[in-house]
N, C-alpha and C positions, 0 to 999 in steps of 0.2 A: 504494500500500500504506500502511496505517496506520503512523504514526511517521516517514514521510518528511518531508523539508524542505518547508515551505510556501513560497509565492512571496515573501512578505515576509521570511522568514528567509533565503532564498537571496539576496535583493537586498542583504542586509547582509554575507553571507559572501563572495560572489563577488569584491568588490574586494580582499579580503585574500589571495587566492590568487595565486601567481606566474604570470606570463603564459606561454603555451605557447611552445615553441621554434619558430623560424622554419623550421628544416630538420628532415629526418627524418620518421619515421612520426607521423601525427597522434596527439595525446594522447587517452586515453580521456576520456569525458565526466566533468567534475569533479563535477557534481551527482549523477550516478548513483554515482560512486565514494564520495562522502561518505555517501550514503544506505546504501551497503553497509557502510561503517565503523560507522554508527549502528546498523545492524541487528545486527552482531556485538556492539557495546557494550551494546545494550539486551537482547538475548537471552542473552548469555553463551555462545553456541554456538561451535563450532570454525570456523576459517576454511574448512575444506573443506566445511562445511555451508552456506556462503553461497549463497542462490538465484542462479541464472544471470541473472536480470533486473538484478542489480547489477554484472554483469561478472565477471571472473575473481577468485578469492580472492587470487592473487598480485599483481594490480594494486592491489587495495585495501590489502593488507598493505604493499606497497612504498611506496605513497603515504603511509600512516600513518608510515612510518619516514623518508621523505625530507622531508616538510614541516616537521617540527620543526627540522631543520638550517637551514631557510630562515626560521625564526621565525614560521611561519604560525599555529600553535596559541597561541603566546605573545601575538601581536597579537590573536587572537580572544578570548583569555581576559580581556583588559582590559575594563572598562566603558567602551568607547571612544566611546560615543554620549551625551554629557552631556545633550542636550535630552530624549530619552525618559526618561533617568534622573531628571531633575527632575520630569517629568510623572508618573512612577510613585512619587514620594516617596522616592527612594533617597538623594538627596544629603544630607539631614540626618543619615542614619545613618553617613556616612563619618567623623564625628567620634568615634565609639565603635566599637572593634573588639573581637572576642573571639578568643582563641588557644586551640587545642586540638590534641591528637594522638590518633591511632588506629593500630592495628597491622594489617599485612597480611603476605602471604608472597610471596617471589620473589627476584630478584637483589638484591644488597646486603642479604643476610639475616644475622642473627646471633641468638644466644640472649640474650633479655632476660628481665626478671622475669616477663613474661607468656608466655614460651615463645619458640620459634624463629619469626622473621619480620622484617618491616620496619615502619616507622612512617611515617604520613602526618601531618605537622604542617600545620595549616591556620589561616589567619586570615580572619575574615569581618567585614563591616561590621555596623552596628547592626541591620539588618533580616535578616541571615543570608545576604547575597550573598557568595560566596567571592571573596576578593581575591588571595590568594597561598597557595602551599603548598610543601612540601619533603618529599621522600621520603628517609629514611635507614634505616640498619640499626636493629634493635630494641634493640641495646645502647648506642645513643647517647642520652644523657640529654636530655630535652626542653629543659631550661633552657640547655643549651650551644648550641642552634641556634635559640632563640627570636628572637634579634635578627636572624639571617639571614632568617627568614621575614618579620619586620616590614619589613626593608630591601628585600624583593622587591616590596612594594606600590608601584604606580605608577598613580594614578587621574587621567586627564586631566580638565581643567576647561575651561569655555568660554573663559576668559581667564586668562592668567598661567601659571605653572609647574604641573606636575601635583602633586597632593596626595600626600604620602608620610608625613605624620605626623598621627595623630589627637590629640585632646585627652586621651583616656583609652583605656587598654588593659586589658581584663578577661581574666584567665587563671585556670586552676585551680591546685590546690596543687602540681602537679608543676613549676611554674615559680617556686616559693617560693625566692627567693635574694636576699640583700642586694645582690649585685653586679648581678644582672639588674635589680633596681629602680633601682639607681644609674645604669645605662646608659640606662634608659628616661627617667629624669628629665633626664639630660644631653641627650637628644634633644627635650626639651620635651613628653614624654608622661607623663601621670599614671597610674601603675600601680594596678590594683585586683586584688590577688592575696591570697587567704586564706592564713594561715600553717598549716603542718603541725603537728600535735600529736604531739611526740615524748615518750615517758615520761621520759627523762633529759635533756631539752633545757633548758639554762639560758636564762633570759630575758636578752636583750641589753639593755644600758643605752640609755636614750633612749626616745623615743615609739615605740610599736608601729606597724607599717604600717597605713594606713587602707584599708578596703574600702568603695568607693563603691556607689551604686545600680546602677552598670553591671554589677556581678557578679550581680545578680538576673536579668539577661537572658542569662546564659551558656548557658541552655538552647537558645538559638537556634543556636549553633554545633553543639550535639549534633543539633539538627533538620537542619542542613545535611548532617552526616554521614549521617543517615538518608535524606535525599533522594538522596544519591549511591548508596546501596544499591539504589535502584530500577534502576540500571544494573548488570545482573547480571554483566557482565564485571569489575566492580570488587570484587565480593563475595569471589570467590576469584581470586587472582592466578595466571593461567595463563601470562602472559608472563614469560619468563625475564629479558629485558633491561629494565632500569629505564626506558629511553627510551620503549619501547612502552607501558609502564604509565602513565608520566607523560603521554604523548600522549592515551591514553584518559581519564585523569583530567581533563586540561585540556578536552577536548571535552565531557565531562559537565558541568563547571562552566560552560562557555560556553553550552550548551543550557539550563541552568538560568537563566542570566542573560537569555537571549532570551525565555524563558517569562515572566520578570518584566517585561521592557521592552515586549514586543509582546503586550499584553493585548487 
């Protein structure tokens, strides 16, 4: 069926899955189960509408909830294959990241200034490849969790320690904060954040914060959010538990990374 895992994609995903148990009933086929999860994620349909060729809906749903506890989706989410990343020209973009937030609905919901829902905070590299995200309630200010999202990034490299700090971080006006900029500078990250224009805001003494050329490429993080909307299960949040929604979101980011690496 169209949209199922190709052989080259499965060859990269299979080593990340936990081994089957030695005793008890044999586990359902992993590739067929993942194809069922991808079908629900892509179509946005209910679990009960899952075609029988992918197995039972309960098996796919249970596997979606069990594997996050074993770190399967988190490992799959990383750009874990440095050689194809360099071949695809992604490594130079790791020095510049963009940070952005969007709102959804589900568990961990609250009333924010855009209404009732939850917020997805995402950081991407210079070419738009998602690196980390965080789901919070809508009443959580973006600037208060910006550092948490940045600290979640963990990019393996061919040699040495994983890369966790870019040279520059571009963000929108919702992250306009002197304390946030100070924390970024203390980490060796140069912030590029435009200032909000308040009618009665007094100008602080000293030099105003600089906005670099990286801010001109902030549209790439908006494009990444648009790519995620192609996975219809993410457009409207039907999953009550945040863990299930995060698992779907992680799989969508991983499949986007595979599309970039396996051209």
